[in-house]
N, C-alpha and C positions, 0 to 999 in steps of 0.2 A: 237450251240445255235439254237433254233427253233423259229417260230413265237410266240409260247406260252410263250417264255421267254422275249418277249418285253413287259415290264410292264409300265403302266401309260404314254403311248405316248400321247403327247398333243402339240398343237401349239398355239401361240398367237402373236399378232402384234400391234405395235403402230399406224398402218395404215398410216404411213408417210415414214419411212425409212427402217424398218426391219420386218421380220417374223422370230420368234424364235420357234424352235421345240426342245423338250427335252423328255427324257425317262430314266427310272430307270435302273441301271446296278449293278451287284455284285461288291463288294469291289475289289480293285486292277485292275479294268478294265482300259485298255489304249484306250480311245475312239478314238483318232486320228489314231491309228494303226489298230484297230479291226473293226471300223464301217465306213460306207460312206453313206450319204443321197443324193439320186438322186432326182431331181425335175424338173418340167417343166409345161407348160400350156396345152400341148397336149400329150406329152410323157415326161418321166423323163430323159431329155437329159442333164441337168446341174448337177454339183456335189457340195456338201458342205461337208467339212471335219469337223466333230464334235470335240468339246473339252470337257474335264472333267469339271464338275461344281465345285463350291467351296467346297462342302462336299465330292467330289470324287465319290458319288453314283449316279450321274446323268451325262448323255451325253447331250450336247446342241449344236445345229447347228443354226447359224444365217445367214439367207438368206436376201440379200439386193436387192430387185427388182428395175427395172428402174422406175416403177410407180405402183400405186394402183388404182383399180376401183372396184365398188361394185359387179360386176358380175364375177370377176376373181376367178378361181379355179385352184389350183395346184395339180398335180399328184405326189405323193411322193413314192419312193421306198427305203427301208432301206436295206443296204447290211451289212452282217456280214462275215468278212474274205473272201470277194469277192463273196459271194452267196446271192442272193435276199432272204430275210427272211420275209419281211412284206410290204404291200402296204396300202396307206392311201391317201385319198383326203381331201384337206382342202381349204375352202373358207375364205380368210382373213377377209372379212366383217362380218363374223359370229363369229370371235374369237378376236375381238378388245379389247386390254387392253391398255387404253390410258396412256400417260405420265402424271405424277402428276403435279398439278399446281405449279407454281414457283414464286419466288420473294415475298414471304409473308412478309407483313409489318403491324405493329400495332401502333396506336396512340390513346392517350386518348382524348376523346371529351370534349367539355365544359360542357356537362350534366353529366360528370363523367363516362359515358360508354366508351367502347374501340372499335374503328373501325378497323377491320381487312380487309386488301385488298390483292389482289393477281393478277397474270397474267396467261393467258392460255399458255400452253407450245408448241403451234403450230404456225407456220408462216402463213401469209395470204394465201399462195399458197397451204397449206395442205388440204387434204380431210376433216379433222375434224374442220378446222378453221371456226368459226361462227355457227357450228352445235348446236342444243339444248343440253344443258349439265346441270346436277344437281351435287350438291356438298354435302359432308358430313364433318362436322367440329367436331373435338374432342379437348377438352382442360382439363387440370387438374393442381392441385397444384403440383409444382415441388417436394415438400417433400412427396407427397402422390400420386404416379403415378398410383395406382390401382383404385383411385376414379375419374373416367373419366366421364365428361359430353359430350354427343353427340347431335349435332343439325343437322337436315336435312335442306338443303337450296334448296327447290324444285322449283327453277326458275333460269332464266338466270341472273347471277350476277357476279360481280367482287369485292364485299365487303359484310361485315356482321358486325352488331353491337352486341358485347357481352355486355349484360347488367350488370351493377355493382351489381344489386340485386342477380345475380347468382354467385357472387364471395365473398370471405371472405377477409376482409381487413388485410393488413400486410403480404400477402403471394406472393411468386413468382409463376407465371403461365406459362404453356407451351401449345402451340396450334399447330395443324397440320390439313391438309386438303387433301381430295381425291376427285376424280371426276368420273362421268360415263356419257357417251354420249347416250342419250335416243334412238337414231336411231340405235345405235350399242351397245346394253346393255350387251354383254356377260360377261365382267369383269369390276370391279372397278379398278381404277389405284392404284398404291402403295400410301402409305401416303407420303405427301410432307415433305420436310425438315421443322423442327420446327421453331417457332418464340417464344421468351420469353418476358414476360412483368411483371411488378410489380404493385400490387394494394396497394398503400400506405395507411397506417392507419391514418385517420383524424377524429378528434372528431366531431361528429354531435350533433345536438340539441337533438336527441333521446338518444344518449349516455349520454349526460349531464343530461337529465331528469331521465334516468335509474339510474345514480349514485346519483342524488340529493335526490331521494325519500328515499332510505335506510339511507343515511347520515342524512337527516332531522329527520327520525324516531329515529336514535341513539342519536342525539342531544336533541330531545324532551324527550326521556327516561332518558338521563343523567341529563338534567335540572330538571326533576321531582324528581329524586333521591336526587339531591343536595337540592332542595327545601324542600323535606320531612325531610332530616336530619337537615337542618337549622331550620325548624319549631319545630321539636321534642326537639331540644336543647333550 
């Protein structure tokens, strides 16, 4: 294997606990036996043994540094069967892929809308805790997963109101959220775990009026026909 065979090598970090590097490999590759990823801040003096990804076509190495700082850069050397095949420098601050928001919850408000709330996935001691963050919300009818509504939440927030006017009564809905830290914008997080809610069907004045008009017309027409036949007889 040569440097040219190292395909789609990339790294990303949650900027809190781990730096993950991965690359594509041919089928049947045994990552832990054939590869070794050496890394360090000045020289590649530490080693990480990669593992096969879920689809077996990717090798992945998880590095767990003692700390993260904005100016930190790692020197990486990829070995294949004991031979250095590729060198790479990575600055974690430039490849941040944050953890998804957690603990999504939803409640129906008195005005009929739905209040979605969530929590940040970082502890107060984390580098990303309290940093400017934007969110993206998607929700859809559970029975129609391809018809997705997407809302950008471009401000620091931990809640969002889904308006009833954007929903159809009588359906189950599913919502999910992802985030991006504006000072570390390389990647969006994965989508969060979903939360489900039901928009109950309730008769409104508008519904009653919409039903009343055609019914009244039918009754008027029926009455006119009856009166006509009574008059002719």
